[in-house]
PyMOL CGO cylinders between C-alpha atoms (Angstrom):
from pymol import cmd
from pymol.cgo import CYLINDER

trace = [
    CYLINDER, 88.96, 92.14, 102.40, 86.04, 92.57, 100.02, 0.3, 1, 1, 1, 1, 1, 1,
    CYLINDER, 86.04, 92.57, 100.02, 84.42, 95.95, 99.41, 0.3, 1, 1, 1, 1, 1, 1,
    CYLINDER, 84.42, 95.95, 99.41, 81.24, 96.30, 97.36, 0.3, 1, 1, 1, 1, 1, 1,
    CYLINDER, 81.24, 96.30, 97.36, 81.09, 98.68, 94.41, 0.3, 1, 1, 1, 1, 1, 1,
    CYLINDER, 81.09, 98.68, 94.41, 79.25, 101.98, 94.88, 0.3, 1, 1, 1, 1, 1, 1,
    CYLINDER, 79.25, 101.98, 94.88, 75.92, 101.31, 93.15, 0.3, 1, 1, 1, 1, 1, 1,
    CYLINDER, 75.92, 101.31, 93.15, 74.76, 104.93, 93.16, 0.3, 1, 1, 1, 1, 1, 1,
    CYLINDER, 74.76, 104.93, 93.16, 76.81, 105.25, 89.93, 0.3, 1, 1, 1, 1, 1, 1,
    CYLINDER, 76.81, 105.25, 89.93, 75.77, 103.73, 86.64, 0.3, 1, 1, 1, 1, 1, 1,
    CYLINDER, 75.77, 103.73, 86.64, 77.69, 101.59, 85.97, 0.3, 1, 1, 1, 1, 1, 1,
    CYLINDER, 77.69, 101.59, 85.97, 78.65, 100.84, 89.59, 0.3, 1, 1, 1, 1, 1, 1,
    CYLINDER, 78.65, 100.84, 89.59, 82.04, 102.24, 90.73, 0.3, 1, 1, 1, 1, 1, 1,
    CYLINDER, 82.04, 102.24, 90.73, 84.80, 100.18, 92.40, 0.3, 1, 1, 1, 1, 1, 1,
    CYLINDER, 84.80, 100.18, 92.40, 85.59, 101.39, 95.91, 0.3, 1, 1, 1, 1, 1, 1,
    CYLINDER, 85.59, 101.39, 95.91, 87.80, 100.74, 98.93, 0.3, 1, 1, 1, 1, 1, 1,
    CYLINDER, 87.80, 100.74, 98.93, 87.75, 102.00, 102.53, 0.3, 1, 1, 1, 1, 1, 1,
    CYLINDER, 87.75, 102.00, 102.53, 90.51, 104.42, 103.57, 0.3, 1, 1, 1, 1, 1, 1,
    CYLINDER, 90.51, 104.42, 103.57, 91.71, 106.20, 106.69, 0.3, 1, 1, 1, 1, 1, 1,
    CYLINDER, 91.71, 106.20, 106.69, 93.28, 109.63, 106.18, 0.3, 1, 1, 1, 1, 1, 1,
    CYLINDER, 93.28, 109.63, 106.18, 95.98, 110.72, 108.60, 0.3, 1, 1, 1, 1, 1, 1,
    CYLINDER, 95.98, 110.72, 108.60, 98.31, 113.57, 109.49, 0.3, 1, 1, 1, 1, 1, 1,
    CYLINDER, 98.31, 113.57, 109.49, 100.43, 113.14, 112.60, 0.3, 1, 1, 1, 1, 1, 1,
    CYLINDER, 100.43, 113.14, 112.60, 98.12, 111.62, 115.21, 0.3, 1, 1, 1, 1, 1, 1,
    CYLINDER, 98.12, 111.62, 115.21, 94.90, 112.95, 113.60, 0.3, 1, 1, 1, 1, 1, 1,
    CYLINDER, 94.90, 112.95, 113.60, 92.79, 110.37, 111.76, 0.3, 1, 1, 1, 1, 1, 1,
    CYLINDER, 92.79, 110.37, 111.76, 89.60, 110.46, 109.71, 0.3, 1, 1, 1, 1, 1, 1,
    CYLINDER, 89.60, 110.46, 109.71, 87.81, 107.32, 108.59, 0.3, 1, 1, 1, 1, 1, 1,
    CYLINDER, 87.81, 107.32, 108.59, 87.34, 104.67, 107.46, 0.3, 1, 1, 1, 1, 1, 1,
    CYLINDER, 87.34, 104.67, 107.46, 85.77, 106.45, 104.51, 0.3, 1, 1, 1, 1, 1, 1,
    CYLINDER, 85.77, 106.45, 104.51, 84.71, 105.23, 101.06, 0.3, 1, 1, 1, 1, 1, 1,
    CYLINDER, 84.71, 105.23, 101.06, 87.05, 106.03, 98.17, 0.3, 1, 1, 1, 1, 1, 1,
    CYLINDER, 87.05, 106.03, 98.17, 86.40, 105.64, 94.46, 0.3, 1, 1, 1, 1, 1, 1,
    CYLINDER, 86.40, 105.64, 94.46, 89.08, 103.85, 92.40, 0.3, 1, 1, 1, 1, 1, 1,
    CYLINDER, 89.08, 103.85, 92.40, 90.02, 105.75, 89.24, 0.3, 1, 1, 1, 1, 1, 1,
    CYLINDER, 90.02, 105.75, 89.24, 92.81, 104.18, 87.21, 0.3, 1, 1, 1, 1, 1, 1,
    CYLINDER, 92.81, 104.18, 87.21, 92.59, 107.10, 84.78, 0.3, 1, 1, 1, 1, 1, 1,
    CYLINDER, 92.59, 107.10, 84.78, 93.57, 109.64, 87.45, 0.3, 1, 1, 1, 1, 1, 1,
    CYLINDER, 93.57, 109.64, 87.45, 97.28, 110.38, 87.84, 0.3, 1, 1, 1, 1, 1, 1,
    CYLINDER, 97.28, 110.38, 87.84, 96.93, 111.52, 91.44, 0.3, 1, 1, 1, 1, 1, 1,
    CYLINDER, 96.93, 111.52, 91.44, 94.52, 110.93, 94.30, 0.3, 1, 1, 1, 1, 1, 1,
    CYLINDER, 94.52, 110.93, 94.30, 92.00, 113.60, 95.28, 0.3, 1, 1, 1, 1, 1, 1,
    CYLINDER, 92.00, 113.60, 95.28, 90.70, 114.33, 98.78, 0.3, 1, 1, 1, 1, 1, 1,
    CYLINDER, 90.70, 114.33, 98.78, 88.07, 116.90, 99.79, 0.3, 1, 1, 1, 1, 1, 1,
    CYLINDER, 88.07, 116.90, 99.79, 89.72, 119.93, 101.41, 0.3, 1, 1, 1, 1, 1, 1,
    CYLINDER, 89.72, 119.93, 101.41, 87.25, 119.78, 104.32, 0.3, 1, 1, 1, 1, 1, 1,
    CYLINDER, 87.25, 119.78, 104.32, 88.65, 116.34, 105.25, 0.3, 1, 1, 1, 1, 1, 1,
    CYLINDER, 88.65, 116.34, 105.25, 92.21, 117.58, 104.86, 0.3, 1, 1, 1, 1, 1, 1,
    CYLINDER, 92.21, 117.58, 104.86, 91.40, 120.49, 107.20, 0.3, 1, 1, 1, 1, 1, 1,
    CYLINDER, 91.40, 120.49, 107.20, 89.88, 118.09, 109.75, 0.3, 1, 1, 1, 1, 1, 1,
    CYLINDER, 89.88, 118.09, 109.75, 93.15, 116.15, 110.02, 0.3, 1, 1, 1, 1, 1, 1,
    CYLINDER, 93.15, 116.15, 110.02, 95.25, 119.31, 109.99, 0.3, 1, 1, 1, 1, 1, 1,
    CYLINDER, 95.25, 119.31, 109.99, 97.07, 118.54, 106.74, 0.3, 1, 1, 1, 1, 1, 1,
    CYLINDER, 97.07, 118.54, 106.74, 99.43, 121.34, 105.73, 0.3, 1, 1, 1, 1, 1, 1,
    CYLINDER, 99.43, 121.34, 105.73, 98.97, 122.91, 102.32, 0.3, 1, 1, 1, 1, 1, 1,
    CYLINDER, 98.97, 122.91, 102.32, 101.80, 122.14, 99.95, 0.3, 1, 1, 1, 1, 1, 1,
    CYLINDER, 101.80, 122.14, 99.95, 102.77, 123.62, 96.65, 0.3, 1, 1, 1, 1, 1, 1,
    CYLINDER, 102.77, 123.62, 96.65, 100.34, 124.84, 94.05, 0.3, 1, 1, 1, 1, 1, 1,
    CYLINDER, 100.34, 124.84, 94.05, 100.01, 122.63, 90.97, 0.3, 1, 1, 1, 1, 1, 1,
    CYLINDER, 100.01, 122.63, 90.97, 98.08, 122.71, 87.73, 0.3, 1, 1, 1, 1, 1, 1,
    CYLINDER, 98.08, 122.71, 87.73, 95.85, 119.72, 87.10, 0.3, 1, 1, 1, 1, 1, 1,
    CYLINDER, 95.85, 119.72, 87.10, 93.90, 118.81, 83.98, 0.3, 1, 1, 1, 1, 1, 1,
    CYLINDER, 93.90, 118.81, 83.98, 90.48, 117.16, 83.90, 0.3, 1, 1, 1, 1, 1, 1,
    CYLINDER, 90.48, 117.16, 83.90, 89.62, 114.34, 81.54, 0.3, 1, 1, 1, 1, 1, 1,
    CYLINDER, 89.62, 114.34, 81.54, 87.99, 117.04, 79.34, 0.3, 1, 1, 1, 1, 1, 1,
    CYLINDER, 87.99, 117.04, 79.34, 91.30, 118.92, 79.10, 0.3, 1, 1, 1, 1, 1, 1,
    CYLINDER, 91.30, 118.92, 79.10, 90.32, 121.81, 81.38, 0.3, 1, 1, 1, 1, 1, 1,
    CYLINDER, 90.32, 121.81, 81.38, 93.16, 123.11, 83.54, 0.3, 1, 1, 1, 1, 1, 1,
    CYLINDER, 93.16, 123.11, 83.54, 92.87, 124.41, 87.07, 0.3, 1, 1, 1, 1, 1, 1,
    CYLINDER, 92.87, 124.41, 87.07, 95.14, 125.28, 89.96, 0.3, 1, 1, 1, 1, 1, 1,
    CYLINDER, 95.14, 125.28, 89.96, 95.04, 123.06, 93.04, 0.3, 1, 1, 1, 1, 1, 1,
    CYLINDER, 95.04, 123.06, 93.04, 97.03, 122.49, 96.22, 0.3, 1, 1, 1, 1, 1, 1,
    CYLINDER, 97.03, 122.49, 96.22, 99.04, 119.38, 97.04, 0.3, 1, 1, 1, 1, 1, 1,
    CYLINDER, 99.04, 119.38, 97.04, 99.08, 117.83, 100.51, 0.3, 1, 1, 1, 1, 1, 1,
    CYLINDER, 99.08, 117.83, 100.51, 101.25, 115.02, 101.92, 0.3, 1, 1, 1, 1, 1, 1,
    CYLINDER, 101.25, 115.02, 101.92, 99.22, 112.71, 104.16, 0.3, 1, 1, 1, 1, 1, 1,
    CYLINDER, 99.22, 112.71, 104.16, 99.23, 109.15, 105.38, 0.3, 1, 1, 1, 1, 1, 1,
    CYLINDER, 99.23, 109.15, 105.38, 96.68, 106.73, 104.01, 0.3, 1, 1, 1, 1, 1, 1,
    CYLINDER, 96.68, 106.73, 104.01, 95.61, 103.37, 105.32, 0.3, 1, 1, 1, 1, 1, 1,
    CYLINDER, 95.61, 103.37, 105.32, 93.87, 101.42, 102.56, 0.3, 1, 1, 1, 1, 1, 1,
    CYLINDER, 93.87, 101.42, 102.56, 92.17, 98.25, 103.74, 0.3, 1, 1, 1, 1, 1, 1,
    CYLINDER, 92.17, 98.25, 103.74, 94.79, 97.88, 106.49, 0.3, 1, 1, 1, 1, 1, 1,
    CYLINDER, 94.79, 97.88, 106.49, 97.80, 98.72, 104.29, 0.3, 1, 1, 1, 1, 1, 1,
    CYLINDER, 97.80, 98.72, 104.29, 99.72, 101.80, 105.52, 0.3, 1, 1, 1, 1, 1, 1,
    CYLINDER, 99.72, 101.80, 105.52, 100.92, 104.22, 102.86, 0.3, 1, 1, 1, 1, 1, 1,
    CYLINDER, 100.92, 104.22, 102.86, 102.82, 107.10, 104.50, 0.3, 1, 1, 1, 1, 1, 1,
    CYLINDER, 102.82, 107.10, 104.50, 103.71, 110.32, 102.68, 0.3, 1, 1, 1, 1, 1, 1,
    CYLINDER, 103.71, 110.32, 102.68, 101.16, 110.08, 99.87, 0.3, 1, 1, 1, 1, 1, 1,
    CYLINDER, 101.16, 110.08, 99.87, 100.67, 113.26, 97.84, 0.3, 1, 1, 1, 1, 1, 1,
    CYLINDER, 100.67, 113.26, 97.84, 97.04, 114.14, 97.20, 0.3, 1, 1, 1, 1, 1, 1,
    CYLINDER, 97.04, 114.14, 97.20, 95.27, 117.09, 95.60, 0.3, 1, 1, 1, 1, 1, 1,
    CYLINDER, 95.27, 117.09, 95.60, 92.74, 119.01, 97.66, 0.3, 1, 1, 1, 1, 1, 1,
    CYLINDER, 92.74, 119.01, 97.66, 89.31, 119.42, 96.08, 0.3, 1, 1, 1, 1, 1, 1,
    CYLINDER, 89.31, 119.42, 96.08, 86.07, 121.22, 96.98, 0.3, 1, 1, 1, 1, 1, 1,
    CYLINDER, 86.07, 121.22, 96.98, 84.03, 118.11, 96.16, 0.3, 1, 1, 1, 1, 1, 1,
    CYLINDER, 84.03, 118.11, 96.16, 82.78, 115.40, 98.52, 0.3, 1, 1, 1, 1, 1, 1,
    CYLINDER, 82.78, 115.40, 98.52, 84.47, 112.26, 97.23, 0.3, 1, 1, 1, 1, 1, 1,
    CYLINDER, 84.47, 112.26, 97.23, 87.84, 110.68, 97.83, 0.3, 1, 1, 1, 1, 1, 1,
    CYLINDER, 87.84, 110.68, 97.83, 89.30, 109.42, 94.57, 0.3, 1, 1, 1, 1, 1, 1,
    CYLINDER, 89.30, 109.42, 94.57, 92.25, 107.06, 94.59, 0.3, 1, 1, 1, 1, 1, 1,
    CYLINDER, 92.25, 107.06, 94.59, 94.38, 107.61, 91.50, 0.3, 1, 1, 1, 1, 1, 1,
    CYLINDER, 94.38, 107.61, 91.50, 97.32, 105.68, 90.11, 0.3, 1, 1, 1, 1, 1, 1,
    CYLINDER, 97.32, 105.68, 90.11, 99.76, 107.15, 92.67, 0.3, 1, 1, 1, 1, 1, 1,
    CYLINDER, 99.76, 107.15, 92.67, 97.96, 104.95, 95.24, 0.3, 1, 1, 1, 1, 1, 1,
    CYLINDER, 97.96, 104.95, 95.24, 96.47, 102.18, 93.08, 0.3, 1, 1, 1, 1, 1, 1,
    CYLINDER, 96.47, 102.18, 93.08, 99.91, 101.23, 91.71, 0.3, 1, 1, 1, 1, 1, 1,
    CYLINDER, 99.91, 101.23, 91.71, 100.99, 100.36, 95.27, 0.3, 1, 1, 1, 1, 1, 1,
    CYLINDER, 100.99, 100.36, 95.27, 98.21, 97.80, 95.74, 0.3, 1, 1, 1, 1, 1, 1,
    CYLINDER, 98.21, 97.80, 95.74, 97.46, 94.35, 94.35, 0.3, 1, 1, 1, 1, 1, 1,
    CYLINDER, 97.46, 94.35, 94.35, 93.79, 94.63, 93.45, 0.3, 1, 1, 1, 1, 1, 1,
    CYLINDER, 93.79, 94.63, 93.45, 91.11, 92.40, 92.02, 0.3, 1, 1, 1, 1, 1, 1,
    CYLINDER, 91.11, 92.40, 92.02, 88.23, 94.34, 90.49, 0.3, 1, 1, 1, 1, 1, 1,
    CYLINDER, 88.23, 94.34, 90.49, 85.41, 91.85, 90.09, 0.3, 1, 1, 1, 1, 1, 1,
    CYLINDER, 85.41, 91.85, 90.09, 82.94, 93.64, 87.86, 0.3, 1, 1, 1, 1, 1, 1,
    CYLINDER, 82.94, 93.64, 87.86, 80.41, 90.80, 87.55, 0.3, 1, 1, 1, 1, 1, 1,
    CYLINDER, 80.41, 90.80, 87.55, 80.28, 90.42, 91.36, 0.3, 1, 1, 1, 1, 1, 1,
    CYLINDER, 80.28, 90.42, 91.36, 80.59, 94.22, 91.79, 0.3, 1, 1, 1, 1, 1, 1,
    CYLINDER, 80.59, 94.22, 91.79, 83.26, 93.99, 94.47, 0.3, 1, 1, 1, 1, 1, 1,
    CYLINDER, 83.26, 93.99, 94.47, 86.89, 94.98, 94.99, 0.3, 1, 1, 1, 1, 1, 1,
    CYLINDER, 86.89, 94.98, 94.99, 89.48, 92.90, 96.82, 0.3, 1, 1, 1, 1, 1, 1,
    CYLINDER, 89.48, 92.90, 96.82, 92.96, 93.84, 98.00, 0.3, 1, 1, 1, 1, 1, 1,
    CYLINDER, 92.96, 93.84, 98.00, 94.90, 90.62, 97.46, 0.3, 1, 1, 1, 1, 1, 1,
    CYLINDER, 94.90, 90.62, 97.46, 97.01, 89.06, 100.20, 0.3, 1, 1, 1, 1, 1, 1,
    CYLINDER, 97.01, 89.06, 100.20, 100.70, 88.28, 99.66, 0.3, 1, 1, 1, 1, 1, 1,
    CYLINDER, 100.70, 88.28, 99.66, 100.14, 84.54, 99.17, 0.3, 1, 1, 1, 1, 1, 1,
    CYLINDER, 100.14, 84.54, 99.17, 97.58, 85.12, 96.41, 0.3, 1, 1, 1, 1, 1, 1,
    CYLINDER, 97.58, 85.12, 96.41, 99.83, 87.67, 94.69, 0.3, 1, 1, 1, 1, 1, 1,
    CYLINDER, 99.83, 87.67, 94.69, 102.79, 85.25, 94.74, 0.3, 1, 1, 1, 1, 1, 1,
    CYLINDER, 102.79, 85.25, 94.74, 100.64, 82.43, 93.36, 0.3, 1, 1, 1, 1, 1, 1,
    CYLINDER, 100.64, 82.43, 93.36, 99.29, 84.60, 90.52, 0.3, 1, 1, 1, 1, 1, 1,
    CYLINDER, 99.29, 84.60, 90.52, 102.72, 85.95, 89.62, 0.3, 1, 1, 1, 1, 1, 1,
    CYLINDER, 102.72, 85.95, 89.62, 104.18, 82.44, 89.58, 0.3, 1, 1, 1, 1, 1, 1,
    CYLINDER, 104.18, 82.44, 89.58, 101.49, 81.36, 87.08, 0.3, 1, 1, 1, 1, 1, 1,
    CYLINDER, 101.49, 81.36, 87.08, 102.50, 84.18, 84.73, 0.3, 1, 1, 1, 1, 1, 1,
    CYLINDER, 102.50, 84.18, 84.73, 106.02, 83.30, 84.56, 0.3, 1, 1, 1, 1, 1, 1,
]
cmd.load_cgo(trace, "trace")
């Protein structure tokens, strides 16, 4: 499935559609920014409250500027472009954007097509073909 980049950013930001879940509660599909520089995924606390996600332990996170702050972890289910990822740890945030960090991105075979400004989650056949060419 192909998802266009978010063009409200300059340069445009790669995105995917996600569904957040906890138990039987669901929220989405919602746009999520892809940030390969983020260790962990970030979800607005208002969305976590809407699905009834339980607060987990307190953690210290560091921004790309080196600033440290305390945040709460949550374990939720994610569905990313039809791929179910149960038990994903995310950090709650007061902001408005879902950010998928490496803890989620490393579970997906992605093609970020900057010139076409679109993101694709690759199917198994394409992944096998590409891996076979490498090796």
